C-alpha positions as CSV (number, residue, x, y, z in Angstrom):
1,M,0.0,0.0,0.0
2,T,1.5,3.4,-1.0
3,E,1.3,6.3,1.3
4,K,-1.1,8.2,-0.9
5,S,-3.6,5.3,-0.9
6,K,-3.6,5.0,2.9
7,D,-7.1,5.3,4.2
8,P,-7.2,8.2,6.8
9,R,-9.8,6.3,8.7
10,S,-7.2,3.6,9.5
11,F,-5.6,5.9,12.1
12,D,-6.4,5.3,15.8
13,L,-7.6,8.8,16.5
14,K,-8.0,10.2,20.0
15,Q,-11.6,11.0,21.1
16,Y,-12.0,14.5,22.3
17,S,-14.5,15.8,24.9
18,F,-16.4,17.8,22.2
19,P,-18.4,16.4,19.2
20,T,-17.0,16.7,15.7
21,E,-18.3,16.2,12.2
22,Q,-16.2,15.4,9.1
23,I,-15.0,18.2,6.9
24,P,-16.2,17.3,3.3
25,R,-13.6,15.8,1.0
26,L,-14.4,17.0,-2.5
27,S,-13.0,17.2,-6.0
28,I,-12.3,20.6,-7.5
29,N,-14.8,19.8,-10.2
30,D,-17.6,19.5,-7.6
31,P,-19.5,22.9,-7.5
32,E,-19.9,22.4,-3.7
33,A,-16.1,22.8,-3.3
34,D,-16.3,26.3,-4.9
35,R,-19.4,27.2,-2.9
36,R,-17.7,26.3,0.4
37,I,-14.7,28.4,-0.4
38,S,-16.8,31.3,-1.4
39,K,-18.8,31.0,1.9
40,A,-15.6,30.8,4.0
41,L,-16.3,27.2,5.0
42,P,-13.5,24.6,5.3
43,V,-13.2,21.9,2.7
44,V,-10.6,19.2,1.8
45,L,-9.8,19.2,-1.9
46,T,-8.4,15.9,-3.2
47,D,-7.3,16.7,-6.8
48,T,-5.9,20.2,-7.0
49,N,-2.5,19.0,-8.0
50,L,-1.3,22.1,-6.1
51,V,1.9,20.5,-4.8
52,T,2.2,17.4,-7.1
53,S,5.6,18.6,-8.2
54,A,6.8,18.3,-4.5
55,L,5.3,14.9,-3.6
56,H,8.7,13.3,-4.0
57,W,10.1,15.5,-1.3
58,D,11.6,13.7,1.7
59,L,14.4,14.5,4.0
60,D,17.1,12.9,1.8
61,Y,16.0,14.8,-1.3
62,L,15.7,18.1,0.5
63,S,19.0,17.6,2.3
64,K,20.7,17.4,-1.2
65,N,18.7,20.1,-2.9
66,I,17.4,22.7,-0.5
67,G,20.6,24.7,-0.1
68,D,23.0,25.5,2.6
69,G,21.1,28.5,4.1
70,E,19.8,28.5,7.7
71,F,16.3,27.5,8.6
72,V,14.0,28.4,11.5
73,V,13.5,25.4,13.9
74,H,11.3,25.5,16.9
75,I,12.2,23.2,19.9
76,S,9.7,22.0,22.5
77,K,10.1,20.0,25.7
78,N,6.8,18.4,25.0
79,K,4.6,17.7,22.0
80,N,3.0,21.2,21.9
81,F,4.3,23.9,19.6
82,Q,2.3,27.0,20.7
83,Y,3.0,30.1,18.7
84,C,4.0,33.1,20.8
85,D,5.1,36.6,19.9
86,D,8.3,37.2,21.9
87,K,8.0,40.9,21.3
88,K,4.9,40.9,23.5
89,S,6.6,39.0,26.3
90,V,7.4,42.3,28.1
91,N,3.6,42.8,28.6
92,V,3.3,39.8,30.9
93,K,5.4,39.6,34.1
94,D,7.6,36.5,34.4
95,F,6.4,35.1,31.0
96,R,8.5,32.2,29.7
97,M,8.3,31.2,26.0
98,P,6.9,27.7,25.7
99,T,9.3,26.9,22.9
100,E,12.8,27.8,21.9
101,K,13.7,29.0,18.4
102,Q,17.0,28.3,16.6
103,D,18.5,28.9,13.2
104,M,20.3,25.9,11.8
105,K,21.4,24.3,8.6
106,F,19.0,21.8,7.1
107,S,21.6,19.0,7.6
108,E,21.8,19.8,11.3
109,F,18.0,19.7,11.6
110,V,17.9,16.3,9.9
111,E,20.6,15.0,12.1
112,K,18.8,16.1,15.3
113,L,15.5,14.7,14.0
114,H,17.0,11.3,13.2
115,S,18.9,11.1,16.6
116,A,16.0,12.2,18.8
117,K,14.8,9.7,21.4
118,P,11.5,9.5,23.2
119,G,11.2,12.0,26.0
120,E,13.8,14.3,24.5
121,D,13.3,17.7,22.8
122,R,11.0,17.7,19.8
123,L,11.6,19.7,16.6
124,Y,9.5,21.6,14.1
125,L,11.0,23.4,11.1
126,Q,9.0,26.4,10.0
127,Q,10.6,28.3,7.1
128,I,9.4,30.6,4.4
129,L,10.2,29.3,1.0
130,H,12.1,31.9,-1.0
131,D,14.7,32.1,-3.8
132,T,17.6,31.2,-1.6
133,V,16.8,27.5,-1.8
134,G,18.5,25.2,-4.3
135,K,17.6,25.1,-8.0
136,R,15.8,21.8,-8.0
137,V,13.6,22.9,-5.1
138,I,12.9,26.1,-7.0
139,S,12.0,24.1,-10.0
140,D,9.6,22.0,-8.0
141,F,8.1,25.2,-6.5
142,L,7.5,26.7,-9.9
143,G,5.8,23.5,-10.8
144,F,3.0,24.1,-8.3
145,N,-0.5,24.5,-9.7
146,W,-0.3,28.3,-9.6
147,H,-3.1,28.5,-12.1
148,W,-5.6,26.9,-9.8
149,V,-4.6,28.7,-6.6
150,T,-4.4,32.1,-8.3
151,R,-7.8,31.6,-9.8
152,Q,-9.2,30.9,-6.3
153,Q,-7.5,34.0,-5.0
154,K,-9.1,36.2,-7.6
155,T,-12.5,34.5,-7.6
156,N,-12.8,34.8,-3.8
157,N,-11.4,38.3,-3.6
158,F,-8.5,37.3,-1.4
159,G,-5.7,39.9,-0.9
160,E,-2.1,39.4,-1.9
161,M,-0.2,36.2,-1.2
162,T,2.1,36.8,1.8
163,S,4.1,33.6,2.0
164,N,4.6,29.9,1.4
165,L,5.7,28.3,4.6
166,L,7.5,25.0,4.6
167,L,6.6,22.9,7.7
168,I,8.5,19.8,8.7
169,G,7.6,18.3,12.0
170,M,8.2,15.1,14.0
171,E,5.2,12.8,14.2
172,G,3.1,13.5,17.3
173,N,3.8,17.2,17.2
174,V,0.8,19.3,18.0
175,T,0.0,22.9,17.1
176,P,-2.6,23.8,19.8
177,G,-5.9,25.6,19.0
178,H,-5.5,29.0,17.4
179,Y,-6.8,31.2,14.6
180,D,-5.0,33.2,11.9
181,E,-5.8,36.5,10.3
182,Q,-5.2,35.2,6.8
183,E,-6.7,32.8,4.3
184,N,-4.8,29.5,4.0
185,F,-4.7,26.7,1.5
186,F,-2.8,24.1,3.6
187,S,-1.2,21.5,1.3
188,Q,0.1,18.2,2.6
189,V,3.2,16.8,0.9
190,R,4.3,13.9,3.1
191,G,2.7,12.0,6.0
192,Y,-0.6,12.7,7.6
193,K,-2.1,15.4,9.8
194,R,-5.3,15.6,11.8
195,F,-7.1,19.0,11.8
196,V,-9.9,19.9,14.2
197,L,-11.5,23.2,13.3
198,F,-14.1,25.5,15.0
199,P,-15.9,28.4,13.4
200,P,-15.5,32.0,14.4
201,S,-19.0,31.9,15.8
202,Q,-17.6,29.8,18.7
203,F,-15.1,32.5,19.7
204,A,-16.4,32.7,23.2
205,C,-16.0,29.0,23.7
206,M,-12.3,29.1,22.8
207,Y,-11.2,31.6,25.5
208,P,-8.4,33.4,23.5
209,Y,-5.6,35.1,25.3
210,P,-5.7,38.9,25.5
211,I,-4.5,40.7,22.4
212,Y,-1.4,42.1,24.2
213,H,-0.4,38.6,25.5
214,P,2.5,36.8,23.7
215,C,0.0,34.0,23.0
216,D,-2.5,36.3,21.3
217,R,-4.8,34.3,18.9
218,Q,-4.2,31.1,20.9
219,S,-6.8,29.3,23.0
220,Q,-6.2,29.1,26.7
221,V,-8.0,25.7,26.7
222,D,-6.1,22.4,26.8
223,F,-8.1,20.5,24.2
224,D,-6.7,17.2,25.5
225,N,-7.7,17.9,29.1
226,P,-10.1,20.9,29.2
227,D,-10.7,22.5,32.6
228,F,-14.5,23.1,32.5
229,T,-14.4,25.0,35.8
230,Q,-12.2,27.6,34.4
231,F,-13.5,27.5,30.8
232,P,-17.2,26.4,31.2
233,K,-18.3,27.5,27.7
234,F,-15.9,25.1,26.1
235,K,-18.6,22.4,26.9
236,E,-20.6,24.1,24.1
237,A,-17.8,23.7,21.5
238,C,-18.6,21.7,18.4
239,G,-15.8,21.0,15.9
240,M,-15.1,19.8,12.4
241,E,-12.2,17.5,11.6
242,A,-10.3,15.9,8.8
243,V,-7.2,13.9,8.2
244,V,-5.1,15.2,5.3
245,G,-2.5,13.2,3.4
246,P,-0.2,13.7,0.4
247,G,-1.8,15.8,-2.3
248,D,-4.7,16.9,-0.1
249,V,-5.4,20.6,0.3
250,L,-7.3,21.9,3.3
251,Y,-8.9,25.3,2.9
252,I,-8.7,27.0,6.4
253,P,-10.8,30.2,6.3
254,M,-9.6,33.2,8.1
255,Y,-10.5,33.4,11.8
256,W,-11.4,29.6,12.0
257,W,-9.8,28.0,15.0
258,H,-7.7,25.0,14.2
259,H,-5.8,22.4,16.3
260,V,-3.3,20.3,14.3
261,Q,-1.6,17.0,15.1
262,S,1.1,15.2,13.0
263,L,0.1,11.5,12.8
264,P,2.5,8.5,12.9
265,S,3.8,7.7,9.4
266,H,7.4,8.2,8.4
267,G,8.6,9.7,11.7
268,Y,7.9,13.2,10.2
269,T,5.5,15.2,8.1
270,I,6.0,17.8,5.4
271,S,3.5,20.5,4.5
272,V,3.4,23.8,2.5
273,T,1.0,26.7,3.3
274,F,-0.4,29.3,0.9
275,W,-1.2,32.4,2.9
276,Y,-3.4,35.3,1.6
277,K,-4.4,38.6,3.1
278,A,-8.0,39.4,3.6
279,G,-9.7,41.0,0.6
280,Q,-11.5,44.3,0.7
281,A,-15.3,43.9,1.0
282,E,-17.1,45.9,-1.7
283,K,-19.9,46.7,0.8
284,I,-20.9,45.9,4.3
285,E,-23.9,43.6,4.6
286,Y,-26.0,43.0,7.7
287,P,-26.2,41.1,9.9
288,L,-22.4,41.0,10.2
289,K,-20.7,37.6,9.8
290,P,-19.0,36.0,12.8
291,Q,-15.5,36.6,11.3
292,Q,-16.3,40.3,10.9
293,K,-17.3,40.5,14.6
294,V,-14.0,38.9,15.6
295,A,-12.1,41.5,13.5
296,M,-14.1,44.2,15.2
297,M,-13.3,42.9,18.7
298,R,-9.6,42.7,17.8
299,N,-9.5,46.2,16.5
300,I,-11.4,47.6,19.6
301,E,-9.1,45.7,21.9
302,K,-6.0,47.0,20.1
303,M,-7.3,50.6,20.4
304,I,-7.9,50.3,24.1
305,H,-4.6,48.7,24.7
306,Q,-2.8,51.4,22.8
307,A,-4.7,54.2,24.6
308,L,-4.1,52.8,28.1
309,N,-0.5,52.1,27.3
310,N,-0.4,49.7,30.3
311,P,-1.3,46.0,29.9
312,S,-2.0,45.7,33.6
313,E,-4.9,48.1,33.3
314,M,-6.7,46.1,30.6
315,P,-8.5,43.5,32.7
316,E,-10.2,46.0,35.1
317,F,-11.0,48.4,32.2
318,M,-12.6,45.7,30.0
319,S,-14.6,44.3,33.0
320,S,-15.8,47.8,34.0
321,M,-17.1,48.3,30.4
322,T,-19.5,45.3,30.7
323,L,-20.0,44.3,34.3
324,G,-23.5,45.1,35.4
325,R,-24.2,46.8,32.1
326,Y,-24.2,43.9,29.6
327,T,-23.9,41.0,32.1
């Protein structure tokens, strides 16, 4: 059985405390696929050929062809790789970054990945693909199905592409629940990943960190072991999930929460993201969509934070705005 033909349902997947439904797996020739993207709904696309020219990528091929530049590698003491903005760490007293970040040659990353033992530090390479990589990798990159993805960008009024991120992680790595402020066509190259998504309408169930916190846009809830006393509304969360494998493309709409796990396969997974800025709406239509409300909340929170110029004043100020008036 080849990797590409592996049935995603064959994985022994953890059962979460919240219910989930399957994200539809559709062909790009199915009108429902285009409808879901136009409505900002997640969908797994099975035949885009978006990264077909990279499906032969493995650590050996990349080691020989990706070049001798340095790559950003995140290091964690456990399975979780929670994104944090170190520039905001000054806003939270005694905050410690949950992961370490190092620049290293690709060969050094591969050596560390192969020599890693259970219980030791875990690695996750996250590097923007640019023209400093080797010629053969550039050729593979140029062979991506740019016609399809650019048509989606134009049809759905996405903004400009911001980056293509190369992700290489050890199996078992987890990116905890978070949302992004960009549209994303997440393309799987090697191995399998499990995604659990929640819509922007469940923002209150996710308990995001304050906007000034280093973990802004991340959920405070441990999805594996949720504390319902501290986060009671998480009991109301209902997710959508999918397992993506080589050649699959998952559309992750902006502001959709997602929790990602690399499943056991080759010892590692390889993925490439296609990030796009939000497009400019031609006109505002009411009622506002949940993602528009999330954007409003972020903007208001940013304005108040900038005006106060003191993160420690934020909790009392925000509470006094609502306590007894809207509660």
